[in-house]
N, C-alpha and C positions, 0 to 999 in steps of 0.2 A: 577301597569298599567298595567303592562303585562299580568299579569294574569286578571286582569278585561277584557282587551280586549280578551283573548282566551275565558274567559267566556261568553262573549259577541256573537261570532261567534257560539259557542256551543249552543247560546240558540237559536238563530235564524236560526240554521240549523235545518230542519227537520230530523226526523226518516223516510226515506223512505220505501215505505211496500214490495218492494224488492230489490233485489240484483243485482247491474248491474255491469259490466265491460269489458273491450275488452281483452279476454285473450290471444289472439293470442299474443299482446304486451307484456306479462310477462315472456312469455318462448321464451329461444332463437333458434337460426336458427340451425336446424340440416341437415345433409345428408338424401336425401330420400333412402329407403330400407334399412336401417341401423335397428336395435333395438331401438336405440332412437326416432326414426321417429316415431314407433310404440307406445313405449310408452308415446311419444306426443299426438298422435292423442286419444288415451284410455284417456289421462286426459282432453283433450279438449272437449271430449264427455261428460266425466263424470261431471266437475266442476261446468257446468250450472244448473245441476240436484241435486247436493251438496248445491250450493247455494239458494235453494226453502226452507232448513230448516235456517231460519234467523238466529238463534244463532251458526251458521257456519259462517256467516259473518265477524268477526273480524279474523276468524283463518285462514280462505281465502284472507281476505284484507292482512294478516301481513305476511303469505308464501309467496304469491304472489309478494307483495311488494317486500320482499327480492330478490324474484327471478327476478325484473324486475332491483333492484340496481345491482343486479350481471350482469346479458345481458350488461347492459348499459355500465358497469365498464370494462368487458373484451371486448367491441366492442371500447371502449375510448382507451384501451392499445394496440388494434391491429392497430385500423386505427383512430386517434386523429381526429375530425371535430367537427366543434361548433355546427352541431346538435346531434352529438351523446353525447359533452358535454351539451348541454340543455337538452336534454331528461334524463340524467344521473342524473343532478339537481333536474329535477321534479320528477324524481323517490325517491332520497334521501328525498325531502323534503312530499312527501307523504306518504311515509314508517313511517317519524317522525311524520307527524300529525296524524296519525292512534293511536299511542299509546297517543298522547295528548287525543285527543275526534274520536271516531270513523267516526263520520259523516264529520268532518272535513279533516279527512285523504278522505272517498268516495270522499268531493268535489275537492280535488286538485289531487286526480288520474283522477275523470271525466274530470276535465279541460286538463290534460295531453293528456288524450284519445281523447278528442276532436279538442285539438290542431293539434296533430298526424294526425288524419284522417280528417281534414280540407285541411292541408299540403299535403296528399295524394290524395285527389281529385282534388286539384289543378293541381298536378302534373301529375297524370292521363288522365284527360280532354286536358290540355294543351298538351299531348304526345299521344292525339286520342284514348285511350284505354278506350273508354266509358262507356262499362259495368262495369270494375273496378271501375273508376268514379263515379258510380251511389251507385255502393256497397260503397264506401268511403263516397259518400255524406250520402246515410242512416245511416250510423254508427256515422257520424259527426251529424247528426238532433238527432238521438236517446241520444246521451252525452249530447247535450245540451237541451233536453227535463229533461234530468235527473237533470242537473244542478237545472233547475226551480224548478223540484220538490222538492230537498234539501233545496232551498231558498224561496220558497212559502207553499210549501204541498197541492197546489191547486188540488182536486179531478180530476178536468177535464185535467189539464196537466197531472197527472198520468193516465189520459183513453185515452189520446192521446198519449201519451208514448211507453203505453202497447201496443196499435193497429199499432205501426212503430216498435216495435219489433218483433209483430207477422209477419211483412212484410218482416224485415230483414230475420227473419228465412225461411218463404216461398220461399222468394227468394236464398237462401242458400240453399234451399233443391235443385233447378234447378241446381244450381253450382255443389253440391256434385255430383247429379246423371250425370253432363257433365263429369266428375272426376271418375265416377264408385265407388263414393265411400261409399256404403249400409248403413253401420252402422252410418257414418254420417248423411246421409240423411234421415233415419230414425228418429234417436234423435232431429235434427231440425224439423222435421216434428211435432213429440211428446209436441215441446218446441212450436212450434206456435199455436199448440189448446190448450197450458196449458196459453201461454198467452192472449189469447181470453177466455177463459173460465174467467181469471183473471179480464179481460175490462168489460165482460159481469157483475160478482159481483161488480166491481166498479160502472158500470153504478145505479145499483140498489142503490148501497151506495148513488148516489150522487141524487136519485130520492129522497132518504129518507131525505137525509140533505135538500131538496128544500122544503119537508114537513114539517119540525122544523121549517125553515124560515118563511113559511107561517099562522104559528102558534103564535098568539097576544102571547100566555103567555111563548113561548120562545125566543120572538123575544130581550126581553132585556137583556136576559141570553147570547146569541150570540153575542149579539156586546160587550159585557162586556168580553167573552172569547178571542175577536179578538182583543180587545184592549189589554188584557195583553199580547199578542204578540207583542206587538209595543214598543220597547223598546230603539230606537235609541238615546232618551232622556240621556237613563243614562250612556252614552259612558266613561263622564267626570265627572260624578259623583263624588261630596266630600265622597260620603258613601261606594265605591267602595276601599276608601283606609284604609287601618289597622288601628286602633286607638287603646292606649292603654284603658283598664278599669282601672275608677279610683278605689283609694282603701284609705279607709280613716280606721285611728287605733284608736282603744279606748285607753285608760290612761294606759290599763295593757300590750299593743304593739298587739293585740288580731288585724287580719287583716279584714276588711270587705269590700267584692268588690260592687262597686255601678253603676257597668256597663262602657259601652263609650256612651258618650252622643252627639249628632251632634245640634247644633241650625241653624235655617235658612232655615228648610224644610216643609211640610207639607200644604204649601200657607193656603186655607182657612178651611182645614178638621182639622189639627190638633191642639190644643189650647197650644199656646205659642210656635208654632213653635220648639219642643222640643221634638225629638227621644231618645229613650233609646236601647242600645243593651247590650243582655250578652252571654258568651257561657257558656252551662251548659254541662257540659257531651260529648256527642255528636249532641247536639241541638243548633241553632244560636236563641234566643229570641229577639224579638222586642215590646218595649211597651211604648205605647203612650195614650194620651185622645183626643177624638174628641168633638169638640162643639156640643152645644145642637141640631141646627137645623140639624146636619149633623146626629146626633145619631138618631133622630125621619126615616131619612132616610134610615138609617140604618139597623131600626127595619123593615120597607117594605121590604125592599130587602130580609131579611131574610125571612120573612113570604112569600113572595112570593116562594122563592128557595125551600121553606120546601114544598107547597102545590102542586110542579111539581112532576111527576111521576117519581121516581125516576131510574128505568129500563129506561127510556127514556132520563132522564138526562147522566146517562152514556154511551148512545149509541151516543148523542149529542156532550159530549165530545171528544167519539173518530174520529166520523166524522170530528171536527174541528181542530184536532192534540193537543187537549190541553196534558199538560204532567200531568194532574189530571186525575185520571182512576175511580174517584168515590166521591162522595159526601153524609157524614152523618152526623146527626144532633143530641146531646143528649145533657140534662141538668146535670152539674155538679158542686161542689165547685169551687168555683175561684180561682186559681191557683197562687196566689197573689206573692208568693215568688219564687225568681230566680231556687228555687230548687224545682221541681213540685213535689216531694214528698213531702213537706208541702203544707197546703193549708187552706185559711181561708173559712171559712165553713160559715160567715156573708151574703152571699148571692148567688145564684145558679148561673151560666155561661153557656150560650151555648157555648158546644164545636163543631165546625165544621171542621171535619176532612175531607182533598182532599188527597185520595190515591196518594201517588206519588209525593204530593208538600208539605203538612205540615196540621196544625194545627192553626186555629185562636181560641181565646175565647173573647168573650162580655158578658159586664155585661147584666145581664137578668131579673133582676126585677130594676124597676124605683123607686120602695120606698125605695131602699138602692142607695140613689143618689153619695155615695162615690166611688162606684164602677158602676155604670149605663153605665158610659161614657168610662169607660177603656177597652181598646182593647190588648191583648197580642197573638204574633203571634210567631209561634213555626216551624223551616223549618232544616230538617237533615243538620248538618254542612257542609256534602259535597256542599250542595246548594248555589246558591248564589245568587246576588243581582234581578238579573232578573228572579229566580225564584219566588224570595220574590215577585217582582211587578206584577208576573202573578197571586200570591194567592191572592196578596190584592184585584187586578182587579175584581175578583168575587162581589167584594160589593163594587166596585168603590172606592174602599183606595186607588188607584195606587197613587192619587196624593201626597197622603203620603213622597213619598220617590224624589216627584218634588222639587229641588230648590226654594224658595219663590223670588218671584218677590218683586222688590222697592216697588209697590203698594200694593202686600201683608204685607212686613212689614211696610207701611207707616198707610194703615187699623189697624193694630195691635197696633201700637202705639198710632194712634187717639183713636180707642176703650179703651185702657187701660188709656187714660189718662182723657178721658171722664167718667169712671166708677169710679176713684179715685173723683173726683169733683163733680158729679151727678150720683152717685150709681143707683137709682130708674129708670131713665130714660135713661142709659145706659144700666140695665138688660133686661129691658123688646125692645129696640131695636137690642139689639145684638142676640136676640133670633128669630128674624124676616131675614127671606133670602135678606130682602130690605139691610140687614147692609152688605151683602157681594156680593149684584150684585150693588148697585150703584155707581156711580164714585167717587173718593176720593172727588174730587169737591163738588158733590152733598151731600155725606155723609156730609161732616163738616158743609154744607150749614144746614141739616136736625138737626145735634146736636145742631148747635145755635140756630134755630129756636124753639127748644124745651128747650134750656137752655142759653139764649142771652150774660152771663157772659161768655161762652165757648170762645168766638170770643176772649178773652184778654190772656185766659188760653192758646190757641193756640198760639199765638204771642208769648206767653214769656216765655211758656214751651216746647215747640213740639221740637223745635229747639236744646235744650239744652238735650234732653231726651237721655239716653245714657245705654248701655249693661253693666249689673253688674253679676257674676257668682253667681250662687245658688250651684253648684258643676263644676268642670272643664270642660267646653265643653256645661255646661245646662245654660242657660243663659237669664235673665228677663231686660225689661226694667227699669232703675229709673229715678228719676227726682230730678237732682242737686238742692239742696236749696228747697227742701221740708221740710226737717226738721228744715230750719229757720224760716218758715211761721210757723209751730206748735208751737214751741217754742216762738214765740214772742205771740202766741194765748194763751201761757201758759205752753206748758208743756213742762218737762225736762226730762225723762226716760221712760224707759219699763220696768216690772220686770216678772220676773216668780220664781214661787216657785219649789224648787226639793222637789218632793214626795215621793221620793223611801226609806225614810227616815224609812216610815212603812215597808219595809222590811230590814230596816238595812243597805241600801246601798246607802245612802244622797252622802257619801264623793265619793264612786263611780262613782256615777250619775253625780256629778259635775263636776268631773276629765274627765270624757270622752266627755264633752259637750265641757270643755275647750278646750279639742284636737279635738273632732268630729263636732262641731258646735251644736245646739241644732236643733233637727229632728223631723220633723210632725209623725205621728203613722202609716201612711201610708209607709213613705220611711223607719222606721223603722222596718216595718214588713217585706216590701219587699225586704228587705236586709237583713233579718236575726236577726234582733236584738231584741227578744221579751222582750222587756222593755216597761212595759204598763205607760199609764197615767191615770188621774183620770176618765176620760169618754170612751176608748179605742175603745169599741164595738158600744158606740153611734156614735162616731164619722162616721165611714163609713155609717152610716142610715142617718145621718143628712149632711152629704155631707162636714166636716170638716175635715178630715181625713186627707187629704193634707196640712193643715197648722199646724202652729207653734201658740202655745196661750201662749199670754203674757197679762200682763195689764197695764193700763196706769198710769202714776204719772203726778202729776201736782207741779207748784211751789208753791203753798197754801198748798199743801203736805208736803212737805219739808219743809215750813218756821212755819207751825202748828206743825210740828214734828209728822205727821201721826203715829200711833200707830200700827205697822206691823200686829198685831193680828187682823186687821180687814181683812187683803188678807188672803190668802189662807196659812192654816196651815204647818208648815214646818221650819226645822232648818235652811236651807240655801238656802238663795234668791240670783234669779242673775240680777242684774242691766243691761241693755241694752240700747246702745245709739239710739238715734230717728232717728239715720241715716238709722236705719230699715226700717224704715217707706218708703225711698225713691223707692223702689223696687213694692210697692202698697200694700194696708191691708183693711180687712173690719173689721169693730166694731160694738160693742155695748155696751148701758150704764147698761146693768144687764147681767149675767150669763146666756145666751140663747144657751151652749154649742157648740158655732160658726157653728149655723146652717145655711143652704144652702138649706135646702128644700122648696120647694113652693108648696106641696102638702098639700091633707087635710085642706085647709083653713089656711095653715102657711105661714103668709106672711111678718113676720119679717124680712125675709132677704130682701125683693122688698124695703121696707121700712127703711131698716139701714141707718144710718147717714153717711155723708160724714167726712173725718180724722179731717177739719177742723172745721165746727161745732162740732163735739164731743167732739174737743180740746177746743174748745170754753165751751160746756157744761159741760163737766167736771172740768173745771177751775171753773166754778162758783157755782156747786152744785155737788161735787164729789160724785160717787158712788162705793163705795170698791169693788162691786162685778164684773165692766165694765171690757168686756174682747176685745184684739187685736189679728187678727190672721193675721200672716204673712205665705208667701208662702214656703212649705216643707222645708225650712231650714234657722239656721240664723247662720251666722260665726262667729268662734270664736273672729274675729277681731271685732265684733260690742258688745262685753261683756268689760262692764267697770268697772265692781267690784262685791265681793259679799259680803254678808250679813249675818251673822250669830247672834244668840242670848247674846252668853259668852263666856267668854274667855276659858274656856273648849273642846266648838264645836269649835274655831277657833285654838287652839292648834292641834285637831286630826285631822281638815281640812288640817292645814296645813301641818301635818307631813305629811299625805297621799298623799298630793301635791308632796312633795319633793319626798316620796317613786318612784314616775310615772315619776319622772323628769320634771314635769313643773314647779317647782322653779329653777330660773337660777340666775347666777350673774355675773352683768355688768362689765364695766370697772374699774369703782370705788370699785368693788366687794360687790354694793349693792343688795340685793336679788330681784328679780323682777318675776312676772307673766305675761305674756302676755305682759312685756316689760313696765310694772307698777312698781315702789315700792311697796314691800309688803304690808309696811302698808297703802300703799293708796289706794289697792286692796281688801284689805279682813276687811270689816269695823263692829264694836263689837255694837251693838245696837239692843233695842227693837223697837225701834223707829226713825224716819227717821231723818236725820241731814242733816241741810240746806248745809254744806260743801261737802256734797256726793252728790249733784247735779250741782257741780263745777266741778267737773270731768267727768262730760259730754260732751267730745268735738262734739257736735254735730256737 
């Protein structure tokens, strides 16, 4: 949290257009007519001119900060007072902050200068030293204005501050003339003219900014830039906390990094309220998917921004104090992997590069629905949450980092429940703006109006919904008891065939599934597991790439001893508990590649059956090419058994599972796999056996 607070102040402090400090307070008092006095005078003449070159700012701050510390340390040593101690404390704080963040050091130094000048002003005016009091007042005003520049970055404040600086230098010309110090007088006159020149240049910038503000084409962009700088709501964000990345190990012990996952952010923007972060090389990557409605809005924002004059955009960014210096659009292959050196060329993506901030990738082709709503953000590792917020704000994606409200979570749960019971009605509703703008009471009423039986479903299931893990930190709402209802309708298990036998790797794939779970195509590819399925390429185009494919088995299948050759071909089949259905699924009575496409007149996704009518239909008239799609990953705990065709395959599979440590011995010395006795876990047969259905503890 300390680092987060430091980053917060670093972000909200603006980089001032010019450097300012009270150099007199940095240097010790020396005897007049001495060589030290001459050196001090030369230094005080030179420093303001050196500070016009901004890169010298840090060196000047560090050097003079150290000098101020030493000066007040000596004063405390000679004459200990509360005033000297306070100034020493401020000097130490300012010097330390300079190395934490340059702007933070300027802030503390300027606060210190303002306090000293204000105290001097009161002291002189109270004692009748009006000339010194006026000068101290001007220095106080100048410091306060500089503080305002650091905290607001407002051009008007900078303009007024430069005018005050010019006035101070003019007054100092008069004071130096009285003392007969001609070199200082000439230097102050030149400084006054330079400040007036800077003020004139800034006045031109103000007029230019006002010109942009009046342009309708830039109004929305300016609003988003300003919104990106408002980060107070992130100061206590859970996203600022370090979170270990999830690691899963395959059967050979090879680690795969699945990122750090956060649930409960994104409000109405992020699908499922799930964010995924990666550290890759010198970059931090954020991956999420946006809902359909927001994806349409995002397309409009990108189109508007691409059409803007890029030179004017660059000027606008500078005038508004954005950390981005320039914006460039280009079409590239979607970098689906956490390693950017690898990419998926299934689809083109928009790559929007913000110089000084980072890069945003957005799926560019609506024909590739699996990637169209995917957003990937990359920022340099040294950047922080607040820079990420600023980057996302360019496309109104800043709510991605906002904590979900109770209302957002309840809306998500209602939509999820509605989609399970009435998929067609839910799909049509959730793609309308009203799904996100109606109050919860109004939304519930509309759902019930479209499907009256939802009233009972809400009463029964909504209070019982609970979070289930897809991966540690990546969560999805489940419906306890849904598996029981499907079981009553004749469902008994889900089954998947391991197709790696074509490559001689069925045993290896089976072992990895038992260790890591069964992963969707997208989750495998995104995390460097280049294991193909039956239709990996088509999955991305059809929108099923984020789903795990299974098939549905009924009570009749087991009792009638279904010939397993009627299902997909392969030597190893995996049985899953019906409990896997409780986090939600979509399904077809026929092989439809899990499509979620709704383009080109393909409406099968819209008319897909709900899980209950599907289960009932399959129980009455089984289709051997049915398919049930589950989100992203099925945990190994959902595996209830394996089916192999003969003893030779069983022996080979068991030997391999033993070699990778998946076969354990319990307290009684019995060999088990995932806590189940081996003889009850690996089944031999070319037809289903009714006894296998009994082992499904749904």
